[in-house]
The first five atom37 places (N, CA, C, CB, O) and aatype in JSON, in Angstrom:
{
  "aatype": [20, 20, 20, 20, 20, 20, 20, 20, 20, 20, 20, 20, 20, 20, 20, 20, 20, 20, 20, 20, 20, 20, 20, 20, 20, 20, 20, 20, 20, 20, 20, 20, 20, 20, 20, 20, 20, 20, 20, 20, 20, 20, 20, 20, 20, 20, 20, 20, 20, 20, 20, 20, 20, 20, 20, 20, 20, 20, 20, 20, 20, 20, 20, 20, 20, 20, 20, 20, 20, 20, 20, 20, 20, 20, 20, 20, 20, 20, 20, 20, 20, 20, 20, 20, 20],
  "atom_mask": [
    [1, 1, 1, 1, 1],
    [1, 1, 1, 1, 1],
    [1, 1, 1, 1, 1],
    [1, 1, 1, 1, 1],
    [1, 1, 1, 1, 1],
    [1, 1, 1, 1, 1],
    [1, 1, 1, 1, 1],
    [1, 1, 1, 1, 1],
    [1, 1, 1, 1, 1],
    [1, 1, 1, 1, 1],
    [1, 1, 1, 1, 1],
    [1, 1, 1, 1, 1],
    [1, 1, 1, 1, 1],
    [1, 1, 1, 1, 1],
    [1, 1, 1, 1, 1],
    [1, 1, 1, 1, 1],
    [1, 1, 1, 1, 1],
    [1, 1, 1, 1, 1],
    [1, 1, 1, 1, 1],
    [1, 1, 1, 1, 1],
    [1, 1, 1, 1, 1],
    [1, 1, 1, 1, 1],
    [1, 1, 1, 1, 1],
    [1, 1, 1, 1, 1],
    [1, 1, 1, 1, 1],
    [1, 1, 1, 1, 1],
    [1, 1, 1, 1, 1],
    [1, 1, 1, 1, 1],
    [1, 1, 1, 1, 1],
    [1, 1, 1, 1, 1],
    [1, 1, 1, 1, 1],
    [1, 1, 1, 1, 1],
    [1, 1, 1, 1, 1],
    [1, 1, 1, 1, 1],
    [1, 1, 1, 1, 1],
    [1, 1, 1, 1, 1],
    [1, 1, 1, 1, 1],
    [1, 1, 1, 1, 1],
    [1, 1, 1, 1, 1],
    [1, 1, 1, 1, 1],
    [1, 1, 1, 1, 1],
    [1, 1, 1, 1, 1],
    [1, 1, 1, 1, 1],
    [1, 1, 1, 1, 1],
    [1, 1, 1, 1, 1],
    [1, 1, 1, 1, 1],
    [1, 1, 1, 1, 1],
    [1, 1, 1, 1, 1],
    [1, 1, 1, 1, 1],
    [1, 1, 1, 1, 1],
    [1, 1, 1, 1, 1],
    [1, 1, 1, 1, 1],
    [1, 1, 1, 1, 1],
    [1, 1, 1, 1, 1],
    [1, 1, 1, 1, 1],
    [1, 1, 1, 1, 1],
    [1, 1, 1, 1, 1],
    [1, 1, 1, 1, 1],
    [1, 1, 1, 1, 1],
    [1, 1, 1, 1, 1],
    [1, 1, 1, 1, 1],
    [1, 1, 1, 1, 1],
    [1, 1, 1, 1, 1],
    [1, 1, 1, 1, 1],
    [1, 1, 1, 1, 1],
    [1, 1, 1, 1, 1],
    [1, 1, 1, 1, 1],
    [1, 1, 1, 1, 1],
    [1, 1, 1, 1, 1],
    [1, 1, 1, 1, 1],
    [1, 1, 1, 1, 1],
    [1, 1, 1, 1, 1],
    [1, 1, 1, 1, 1],
    [1, 1, 1, 1, 1],
    [1, 1, 1, 1, 1],
    [1, 1, 1, 1, 1],
    [1, 1, 1, 1, 1],
    [1, 1, 1, 1, 1],
    [1, 1, 1, 1, 1],
    [1, 1, 1, 1, 1],
    [1, 1, 1, 1, 1],
    [1, 1, 1, 1, 1],
    [1, 1, 1, 1, 1],
    [1, 1, 1, 1, 1],
    [1, 1, 1, 1, 1]
  ],
  "atom_positions": [
    [[0.88, -1.2, -0.2], [-0.01, -0.11, 0.16], [0.91, 1.16, 0.02], [-0.66, -0.3, 1.67], [1.92, 1.25, 0.71]],
    [[0.58, 2.05, -0.79], [1.19, 3.35, -0.99], [0.8, 4.44, -0.09], [0.93, 3.78, -2.27], [-0.36, 4.51, 0.32]],
    [[1.64, 5.24, 0.23], [1.24, 6.32, 1.19], [1.39, 7.81, 0.27], [2.35, 6.26, 2.67], [2.49, 8.09, -0.21]],
    [[0.47, 8.53, 0.11], [0.33, 9.91, -0.57], [0.15, 11.01, 0.51], [-0.94, 9.94, -1.6], [-0.66, 10.99, 1.44]],
    [[0.98, 11.89, 0.23], [0.75, 13.27, 0.93], [-0.64, 13.98, 0.22], [2.23, 14.33, 0.69], [-0.96, 13.75, -0.95]],
    [[-1.3, 14.77, 1.03], [-2.47, 15.58, 0.27], [-2.15, 16.19, -0.85], [-3.03, 16.63, 1.01], [-2.86, 15.93, -1.83]],
    [[-1.16, 17.0, -0.99], [-0.55, 17.81, -2.1], [-0.59, 16.66, -3.37], [1.16, 18.42, -1.65], [-1.24, 16.74, -4.41]],
    [[0.27, 15.65, -2.97], [0.73, 14.84, -4.16], [-0.62, 14.05, -4.64], [2.05, 13.73, -3.74], [-0.85, 13.79, -5.82]],
    [[-1.47, 13.72, -3.59], [-2.8, 12.94, -4.19], [-3.79, 14.07, -4.75], [-3.67, 11.98, -2.92], [-4.67, 13.64, -5.51]],
    [[-3.78, 15.37, -4.5], [-4.46, 16.31, -5.16], [-4.05, 16.54, -6.64], [-4.35, 17.45, -4.42], [-4.87, 16.56, -7.56]],
    [[-2.67, 16.74, -6.77], [-1.91, 16.92, -8.11], [-2.09, 15.54, -9.14], [-0.2, 17.18, -7.73], [-2.3, 15.52, -10.36]],
    [[-1.97, 14.69, -8.43], [-1.87, 13.06, -9.18], [-3.24, 12.4, -9.07], [-0.69, 11.91, -8.33], [-3.26, 11.19, -9.26]],
    [[-4.57, 13.14, -8.74], [-5.76, 12.35, -8.62], [-5.99, 11.01, -9.43], [-6.77, 13.19, -8.94], [-6.2, 9.91, -8.93]],
    [[-5.91, 11.33, -10.78], [-6.09, 10.31, -11.51], [-5.17, 9.02, -11.42], [-6.1, 10.82, -12.66], [-5.55, 7.88, -11.69]],
    [[-3.94, 9.37, -11.02], [-2.93, 8.27, -10.79], [-3.4, 7.7, -9.53], [-1.36, 8.75, -10.69], [-3.46, 6.47, -9.39]],
    [[-3.78, 8.55, -8.54], [-4.27, 7.7, -7.2], [-5.41, 6.91, -7.26], [-4.58, 8.54, -6.07], [-5.6, 5.98, -6.47]],
    [[-6.33, 7.26, -8.3], [-7.6, 6.29, -8.52], [-7.03, 5.18, -9.2], [-8.87, 6.92, -9.42], [-7.38, 4.06, -8.8]],
    [[-6.32, 5.25, -10.04], [-5.65, 3.95, -11.08], [-4.93, 3.05, -9.9], [-4.23, 4.6, -12.49], [-5.18, 1.85, -9.82]],
    [[-4.1, 3.64, -9.07], [-3.46, 2.86, -8.28], [-4.18, 2.1, -7.05], [-2.51, 3.62, -7.88], [-3.67, 1.15, -6.45]],
    [[-5.2, 2.56, -6.81], [-6.33, 2.09, -5.95], [-6.71, 0.89, -6.56], [-7.52, 3.07, -5.83], [-6.54, -0.22, -6.05]],
    [[-7.33, 1.14, -7.86], [-8.11, 0.1, -8.59], [-6.94, -1.13, -8.73], [-8.74, 0.74, -10.19], [-7.16, -2.26, -8.3]],
    [[-5.92, -0.82, -9.26], [-4.87, -1.53, -9.77], [-3.96, -2.47, -8.55], [-3.98, -0.42, -10.53], [-3.55, -3.61, -8.74]],
    [[-3.81, -1.78, -7.5], [-2.88, -2.19, -6.35], [-3.55, -2.5, -5.0], [-1.88, -1.07, -6.11], [-3.14, -3.27, -4.13]],
    [[-4.7, -1.72, -5.01], [-5.58, -2.0, -3.69], [-5.61, -0.43, -2.98], [-4.74, -3.37, -2.5], [-5.21, 0.6, -3.53]],
    [[-6.14, -0.52, -1.69], [-6.17, 0.61, -0.91], [-5.04, 1.53, -0.88], [-6.39, 0.25, 0.27], [-3.94, 0.99, -0.96]],
    [[-5.07, 2.87, -0.78], [-4.08, 3.86, -1.0], [-4.33, 4.64, 0.16], [-4.14, 4.64, -2.35], [-5.49, 5.02, 0.37]],
    [[-3.28, 4.97, 1.04], [-3.47, 6.14, 2.24], [-3.09, 7.21, 1.93], [-2.82, 6.0, 3.46], [-1.94, 7.3, 1.49]],
    [[-3.79, 8.2, 2.03], [-3.51, 9.6, 2.12], [-3.31, 10.16, 3.52], [-4.58, 10.3, 1.49], [-3.98, 9.88, 4.51]],
    [[-2.32, 10.98, 3.46], [-1.66, 11.49, 5.04], [-1.64, 12.89, 5.0], [0.01, 10.99, 5.43], [-1.24, 13.47, 3.99]],
    [[-2.06, 13.54, 6.08], [-2.01, 14.94, 6.1], [-0.99, 15.45, 7.28], [-3.48, 15.47, 6.28], [-1.23, 15.07, 8.43]],
    [[0.0, 16.21, 7.05], [1.15, 16.6, 7.95], [1.63, 15.36, 8.64], [0.74, 17.71, 9.03], [1.83, 15.39, 9.85]],
    [[1.83, 14.28, 7.93], [2.43, 12.87, 8.21], [1.39, 11.84, 9.09], [3.89, 13.1, 9.12], [1.82, 10.81, 9.6]],
    [[0.39, 12.13, 9.16], [-0.75, 11.4, 9.87], [-1.86, 10.96, 8.88], [-1.41, 12.34, 11.0], [-2.29, 11.75, 8.04]],
    [[-2.25, 9.84, 8.98], [-3.02, 9.15, 8.12], [-4.55, 9.94, 8.34], [-2.93, 7.47, 8.49], [-5.06, 10.1, 9.45]],
    [[-5.16, 10.38, 7.07], [-6.1, 11.11, 6.68], [-7.16, 10.42, 6.26], [-5.73, 11.88, 5.85], [-8.24, 10.44, 6.86]],
    [[-6.96, 9.76, 5.2], [-7.9, 9.0, 4.46], [-7.74, 7.7, 3.83], [-8.25, 9.68, 3.6], [-6.64, 7.19, 4.04]],
    [[-8.57, 7.0, 3.09], [-8.08, 6.02, 2.63], [-8.76, 5.75, 1.34], [-8.09, 5.07, 3.52], [-9.98, 5.69, 1.45]],
    [[-8.2, 5.52, -0.07], [-8.94, 5.46, -1.16], [-9.03, 4.0, -1.49], [-8.39, 6.3, -2.23], [-7.96, 3.42, -1.72]],
    [[-10.12, 3.32, -1.56], [-10.27, 2.04, -1.99], [-11.15, 1.85, -2.99], [-10.58, 1.27, -1.04], [-11.99, 2.72, -3.23]],
    [[-11.07, 0.76, -3.67], [-11.94, 0.37, -5.13], [-13.18, 0.53, -4.42], [-11.72, -1.36, -5.99], [-13.32, 0.42, -3.2]],
    [[-14.34, 0.88, -5.54], [-15.6, 1.09, -5.09], [-16.05, -0.73, -4.78], [-16.57, 2.08, -6.39], [-16.65, -1.05, -3.76]],
    [[-15.69, -1.58, -5.69], [-16.32, -3.09, -5.22], [-15.84, -3.43, -3.84], [-15.82, -4.39, -6.24], [-16.63, -4.01, -3.1]],
    [[-14.79, -3.18, -3.48], [-14.27, -3.48, -2.11], [-14.93, -2.68, -1.17], [-12.82, -3.27, -1.96], [-15.06, -3.25, -0.09]],
    [[-15.46, -1.35, -1.23], [-15.99, -0.61, -0.27], [-17.33, -1.17, -0.36], [-15.84, 0.91, -0.43], [-17.9, -1.07, 0.72]],
    [[-18.07, -1.76, -1.3], [-19.61, -2.3, -1.25], [-19.19, -3.53, -0.24], [-20.42, -2.87, -3.01], [-19.78, -3.6, 0.85]],
    [[-18.26, -4.44, -0.55], [-18.13, -5.6, 0.02], [-18.15, -5.27, 1.54], [-16.9, -6.31, -0.49], [-18.83, -5.96, 2.3]],
    [[-17.39, -4.2, 2.02], [-17.09, -4.04, 3.42], [-18.61, -3.4, 3.96], [-15.62, -2.96, 3.67], [-19.06, -3.82, 5.02]],
    [[-19.25, -2.54, 3.29], [-20.66, -2.15, 3.72], [-21.59, -3.27, 3.92], [-21.29, -1.26, 2.71], [-22.43, -3.21, 4.82]],
    [[-21.5, -4.22, 3.2], [-22.42, -5.4, 3.27], [-22.18, -6.38, 4.53], [-22.24, -6.23, 1.93], [-23.02, -7.07, 5.09]],
    [[-20.82, -6.25, 4.81], [-20.53, -7.24, 5.94], [-20.98, -6.53, 7.38], [-18.83, -7.66, 5.96], [-21.46, -7.21, 8.29]],
    [[-20.82, -5.33, 7.47], [-21.06, -4.61, 8.64], [-22.29, -4.09, 9.04], [-20.35, -3.7, 8.64], [-22.61, -3.09, 8.41]],
    [[-23.05, -4.45, 9.87], [-24.39, -3.76, 10.22], [-24.41, -2.38, 10.35], [-24.91, -4.21, 11.41], [-23.35, -1.83, 10.64]],
    [[-25.4, -1.7, 10.2], [-25.45, -0.05, 9.84], [-26.11, 0.29, 11.13], [-26.43, 0.54, 8.3], [-26.55, 1.44, 11.1]],
    [[-26.32, -0.29, 12.18], [-26.96, 0.28, 13.38], [-26.34, -0.58, 14.53], [-28.64, 0.21, 13.33], [-26.01, -1.75, 14.33]],
    [[-26.18, 0.02, 15.73], [-25.85, -0.61, 16.73], [-26.76, -1.79, 17.4], [-25.61, 0.33, 17.5], [-26.23, -2.68, 18.07]],
    [[-27.99, -1.72, 17.2], [-28.92, -2.47, 17.53], [-28.6, -4.03, 16.86], [-30.23, -1.75, 17.1], [-28.54, -5.04, 17.56]],
    [[-28.42, -4.05, 15.45], [-28.16, -5.12, 14.7], [-26.85, -5.8, 15.12], [-28.15, -4.73, 13.33], [-26.72, -7.01, 15.29]],
    [[-25.67, -4.63, 15.32], [-24.49, -5.23, 15.78], [-24.68, -6.25, 17.08], [-23.53, -4.07, 16.09], [-24.28, -7.41, 17.18]],
    [[-25.42, -5.46, 18.05], [-25.35, -6.34, 19.48], [-26.22, -7.42, 19.16], [-25.9, -5.53, 20.96], [-25.93, -8.5, 19.69]],
    [[-27.15, -7.4, 18.47], [-27.89, -8.8, 18.36], [-27.32, -9.88, 17.25], [-29.47, -8.5, 17.97], [-27.96, -10.89, 16.95]],
    [[-26.07, -9.55, 16.68], [-25.69, -10.27, 15.63], [-24.73, -11.62, 16.66], [-24.75, -9.13, 14.37], [-24.5, -11.41, 17.85]],
    [[-24.4, -12.52, 16.19], [-23.84, -13.68, 16.72], [-22.43, -13.22, 17.12], [-23.86, -14.9, 15.7], [-21.96, -13.39, 18.25]],
    [[-21.75, -12.56, 16.02], [-20.35, -12.27, 16.34], [-20.24, -11.15, 17.39], [-19.58, -11.86, 15.06], [-19.09, -10.98, 17.79]],
    [[-21.06, -10.45, 17.86], [-21.33, -9.57, 19.1], [-21.11, -10.23, 20.24], [-22.67, -9.06, 19.2], [-20.7, -9.6, 21.22]],
    [[-21.36, -11.68, 20.29], [-21.53, -12.39, 21.43], [-20.03, -13.06, 21.85], [-22.71, -13.48, 21.16], [-19.48, -13.05, 22.95]],
    [[-19.61, -13.59, 20.66], [-18.22, -14.24, 20.77], [-18.59, -15.51, 21.49], [-17.04, -13.32, 21.61], [-19.64, -16.14, 21.44]],
    [[-17.33, -15.77, 22.29], [-17.33, -17.02, 23.0], [-17.59, -16.81, 24.75], [-15.84, -17.74, 22.65], [-17.01, -17.44, 25.62]],
    [[-18.59, -15.75, 24.94], [-18.88, -15.26, 26.16], [-19.81, -16.29, 26.73], [-19.43, -13.86, 26.1], [-20.79, -16.54, 26.04]],
    [[-19.67, -16.93, 27.89], [-20.32, -17.74, 28.67], [-21.21, -17.22, 29.37], [-19.65, -18.33, 29.35], [-20.66, -16.56, 30.26]],
    [[-22.37, -17.18, 29.45], [-23.35, -16.4, 30.36], [-24.08, -17.37, 31.12], [-24.36, -15.48, 29.59], [-24.62, -18.32, 30.55]],
    [[-24.15, -17.15, 32.66], [-24.93, -18.11, 33.46], [-26.26, -18.1, 33.07], [-24.87, -17.86, 34.88], [-26.72, -17.28, 32.27]],
    [[-26.9, -18.98, 33.63], [-28.34, -19.22, 33.36], [-29.02, -18.25, 34.12], [-28.82, -20.63, 33.71], [-28.53, -17.86, 35.18]],
    [[-30.27, -17.75, 33.66], [-30.87, -16.75, 34.4], [-31.66, -17.45, 35.5], [-31.74, -15.86, 33.52], [-32.3, -18.48, 35.27]],
    [[-31.59, -16.79, 36.91], [-32.22, -17.26, 38.04], [-33.59, -16.51, 38.07], [-31.33, -17.05, 39.31], [-34.02, -15.75, 37.21]],
    [[-34.24, -16.91, 39.31], [-35.82, -16.21, 39.64], [-35.23, -14.66, 39.96], [-36.87, -17.06, 41.32], [-34.1, -14.51, 40.45]],
    [[-35.86, -13.86, 39.72], [-35.74, -12.37, 40.15], [-35.99, -12.33, 41.72], [-36.9, -11.37, 39.33], [-36.96, -12.9, 42.24]],
    [[-35.15, -11.71, 42.32], [-35.5, -11.47, 43.75], [-35.86, -9.84, 43.95], [-34.17, -11.96, 44.73], [-35.22, -8.93, 43.42]],
    [[-36.79, -9.7, 44.66], [-37.39, -8.39, 45.03], [-36.53, -7.7, 45.92], [-38.73, -8.53, 45.67], [-36.01, -8.27, 46.88]],
    [[-36.33, -6.41, 45.64], [-35.65, -5.61, 46.94], [-36.61, -4.79, 47.61], [-34.43, -4.61, 46.54], [-37.63, -4.27, 47.14]],
    [[-36.12, -4.73, 48.87], [-36.86, -3.9, 49.65], [-36.34, -2.35, 49.46], [-36.75, -4.42, 51.11], [-35.17, -1.98, 49.43]],
    [[-37.53, -1.56, 49.33], [-37.19, -0.32, 49.16], [-36.58, 0.29, 50.12], [-38.08, 0.31, 48.86], [-36.55, -0.3, 51.2]],
    [[-35.98, 1.51, 50.04], [-35.17, 1.82, 51.19], [-36.19, 2.88, 52.0], [-33.6, 2.49, 50.71], [-37.23, 3.34, 51.53]],
    [[-35.72, 3.12, 53.17], [-36.57, 3.82, 54.11], [-35.92, 5.09, 54.57], [-36.91, 2.94, 55.29], [-34.75, 5.13, 54.95]],
    [[-36.77, 6.19, 54.5], [-36.1, 7.42, 54.74], [-36.93, 7.81, 56.09], [-36.19, 8.55, 53.39], [-38.12, 7.55, 56.27]],
    [[-36.02, 8.51, 57.03], [-36.61, 8.84, 58.09], [-36.95, 10.28, 58.11], [-35.87, 8.47, 59.1], [-37.53, 10.77, 59.08]]
  ]
}
């Protein structure tokens, strides 16, 4: 994966797009820090299909639970309400 400075990416945008299509994702950095990733559109679509778009779907998915062993639920115990003097 090649890293491009913002100025270079702007000046050679067509080459950046070709590199993403031919060689895969391309990193664009700003002041030496990663700022953006240019990926081929087909790869972006695959990534979007794999990930749920909302938190509820993520939490309900099997991969959110992993290998967490949860104890069986028991009977609920009622709490005594606090008394105020």
